[in-house]
C-alpha positions in Angstrom: 87.1 98.3 112.4 86.5 97.1 108.9 87.0 93.4 108.3 90.3 92.4 106.7 90.1 91.5 103.1 91.9 88.3 102.3 94.8 88.3 99.9 93.6 87.1 96.4 94.5 83.9 94.7 97.6 84.3 92.5 98.6 82.7 89.2 101.7 83.5 87.2 100.7 83.6 83.5 104.2 84.3 82.3 107.5 85.3 83.8 106.4 88.9 83.9 102.6 88.6 84.2 100.7 87.7 87.4 96.9 87.5 87.9 95.3 88.2 91.3 91.7 86.8 91.6 89.0 87.5 94.1 85.6 85.9 94.3 84.1 85.5 90.9 81.1 87.6 91.6 79.8 90.8 89.9 78.9 93.1 92.8 79.5 96.5 94.2 81.4 95.0 97.1 83.7 93.0 94.9 84.2 95.9 92.6 85.4 98.2 95.4 87.8 95.4 96.6 89.3 95.0 93.1 89.8 98.7 92.8 91.3 99.0 96.2 93.8 96.2 95.4 94.6 97.8 92.0 95.5 101.0 93.8 97.6 99.0 96.3 99.6 97.4 93.5 100.4 100.7 91.8 101.5 102.2 95.1 103.5 99.1 96.3 105.2 98.0 93.1 105.8 101.5 91.8 108.5 101.5 89.0 108.5 97.7 88.8 104.9 97.8 87.5 104.5 98.2 83.8 100.7 98.1 83.8 97.8 96.7 85.9 94.5 95.8 84.3 91.4 95.4 86.6 88.3 93.6 85.6 85.2 92.4 87.5 87.0 90.1 90.0 90.7 90.1 88.9 93.7 92.3 88.6 96.4 91.3 86.1 99.8 92.9 86.7 102.6 93.2 84.1 105.9 93.6 85.9 109.5 94.2 84.9 110.9 91.8 87.4 109.3 88.9 89.2 107.8 89.9 92.6 107.8 88.3 96.0 104.2 87.4 96.5 104.7 86.6 100.2 106.0 90.1 100.8 103.2 91.6 98.8 100.7 89.7 101.0 102.3 91.0 104.1 102.0 94.6 102.7 98.4 94.1 101.8 97.4 93.0 105.3 99.6 95.7 106.9 98.0 98.4 104.7 94.5 97.4 105.8 95.5 97.4 109.5 96.7 101.0 109.1 94.2 102.2 106.5 93.0 105.8 106.7 90.5 107.4 104.4 89.6 105.7 101.1 90.2 107.6 97.8 86.9 109.1 96.7 85.4 108.1 93.3 84.6 110.7 90.6 80.9 111.5 90.3 79.8 112.0 86.7 76.3 113.1 85.6 75.6 112.3 82.0 72.7 113.8 80.0 70.6 111.4 77.9 67.9 112.0 75.3 65.3 109.2 75.1 63.7 110.7 72.0 62.4 108.0 69.6 65.0 109.0 67.0 67.7 107.8 69.3 65.9 105.1 71.3 66.2 102.4 68.6 65.3 99.5 70.8 62.9 101.1 73.2 59.9 99.1 71.9 61.8 95.9 72.2 62.6 96.7 75.8 59.0 97.6 76.5 57.8 94.3 75.0 60.3 92.2 76.8 60.1 93.9 80.2 56.4 94.7 80.3 57.3 98.2 81.5 56.0 101.5 80.1 58.3 104.0 78.4 58.2 106.3 81.4 59.0 103.4 83.8 62.0 102.3 81.7 63.4 105.9 81.7 62.9 106.3 85.5 64.5 103.0 86.3 67.4 103.7 84.0 68.1 107.1 85.5 67.5 106.1 89.2 70.7 104.1 89.6 74.2 105.4 90.3 76.4 103.1 88.2 80.0 102.1 88.7 82.4 101.8 85.8 83.2 98.2 86.2 85.3 97.7 83.1 86.6 99.5 80.0 86.3 97.5 76.7 85.1 96.1 74.1 85.9 99.3 72.2 88.5 101.8 73.6 86.8 103.9 76.2 83.5 101.8 76.3 82.3 101.9 79.9 80.5 98.8 81.3 78.2 100.3 83.9 76.5 98.3 86.6 74.4 97.3 88.3 71.3 97.7 86.1 67.9 97.4 87.8 66.9 93.7 87.3 63.6 94.8 85.8 65.6 96.2 82.8 67.5 92.9 82.2 67.0 92.4 78.5 69.1 90.1 76.3 71.3 91.7 73.7 70.2 91.6 70.1 70.5 88.1 68.5 72.0 89.7 65.4 74.2 92.8 66.2 73.7 95.9 64.1 76.5 96.6 61.6 76.5 100.3 62.7 75.7 102.0 66.0 76.5 105.7 66.2 78.9 107.1 68.8 77.3 108.3 72.1 74.4 105.8 71.9 73.4 104.5 75.3 72.4 100.9 75.5 71.5 98.1 77.9 72.3 94.4 77.8 71.9 91.8 80.5 72.7 93.4 83.8 74.6 96.4 82.5 74.3 99.7 80.6 77.0 101.3 78.5 77.8 104.1 76.0 79.4 103.6 72.6 82.3 106.0 72.5 82.8 105.5 68.7 80.8 104.5 65.7 80.9 100.7 65.6 78.9 97.5 65.2 77.0 96.5 68.4 74.3 94.3 69.9 73.1 96.3 72.9 69.5 97.5 73.2 69.7 101.3 72.4 67.6 103.4 74.7 68.9 106.9 73.9 71.8 109.0 73.2 74.0 111.5 75.0 75.3 114.7 73.4 78.6 114.3 75.4 81.5 113.5 73.2 83.2 110.5 75.0 86.2 110.5 72.7 88.3 113.5 71.8 91.9 113.1 70.8 92.7 116.7 71.7 91.7 116.4 75.3 94.2 115.5 78.0 92.0 112.5 78.9 91.1 111.1 75.5 88.2 109.2 77.0 86.1 110.6 79.8 85.5 107.5 81.8 87.9 105.7 84.2 87.5 102.5 86.2 85.7 103.3 89.5 83.9 106.4 88.3 80.3 106.7 89.6 77.8 107.6 86.8 74.2 108.7 86.8 72.1 109.7 83.8 69.6 112.6 83.7 67.1 113.2 80.9 67.2 116.1 78.5 65.0 117.1 75.6 65.9 116.7 72.0 66.3 120.5 71.7 68.7 120.5 74.6 70.6 117.6 73.1 71.1 119.6 69.8 72.2 122.7 71.7 74.8 120.8 73.7 75.9 118.9 70.7 76.4 122.1 68.7 78.8 123.3 71.4 81.0 120.2 71.0 81.1 119.3 74.7 
């Protein structure tokens, strides 16, 4: 039997906003707990829930009417006692081209890490990343956890322009720019996949909890995929 996850600490931010906080740690275990609690809130509060926003260790709920936290805690413990199968995460495989035209900061990462070009690519592709957070741009996925050998500080002075679909690393995470924007992540490559399309049912392709892994493609393959407008 799985151990019971304690009910998070709660804090009312306003009459209609409550924050639930778990341990302030960035980890796969904490991530799955937060996602599980977020799903629980949506199922339990139903029409009373306006929106819930999950981050690394918190879930903030916006509700129409004030909720009974004691009742919610009882439901959380009861749900775990009678839990069946967990909802499966989506598995996404994202192509990336590490060609020098796209890898704007590869040399900086090489110099900082002491790793070779091939070692950096292999380490970056070896991990299966979780979408921990969506921000700072609409649809920007914060993907973790990056291999510690690739921990490189962000640029001291952000670029005024980073093209959409650029793949970067910064600190313990990797991410993809869905739109043209300023940015300070170390750019390792680019994906031909269009992360943002207003004509799609899902405007942005990533959701919290998705599992993401990169695989390498050539520049020719990049151009072919890009021409199809995937």
